[in-house]
Residue, then its C-alpha position, 0 to 999 in steps of 0.5 A: m500500500s502507498t499513501v499519497q497526500r495533497d492539500g490536507v487530504r491523505l489516501t492510502v491505495p494499493d501500490a499498483w494503482h496510478t495516482e494523480l495529485g492536483s489534476a484539477d481545481g478542487v480535486p487533490i487526489v485521483a487514484i485508478a486501479p490497473a486496467a483489467p478485463g471488462a469495462f470497469r476500473a476501480n477508482a477513487t476521486v477525492t474532491v474538496g469544496a465548500v458546502p453552502p451554509g445549512m445544507s445537510f450532507r445528504d442534500w449535498q450528496s444528492g445534489t439538491 
């Protein structure tokens, strides 16, 4: 396992995963599993941004 860190965010991923740090505004870490048979590649994208005052996590999560 490898740990990557940027902008106060830390993520531990398998050694074989590809990671990108700061690839876009508000996206400190992107981690992608190696290509495997089939169309899906496991991945994790960490985003950071302000949540409007009074908005619950559930509302933010559903985009309402």
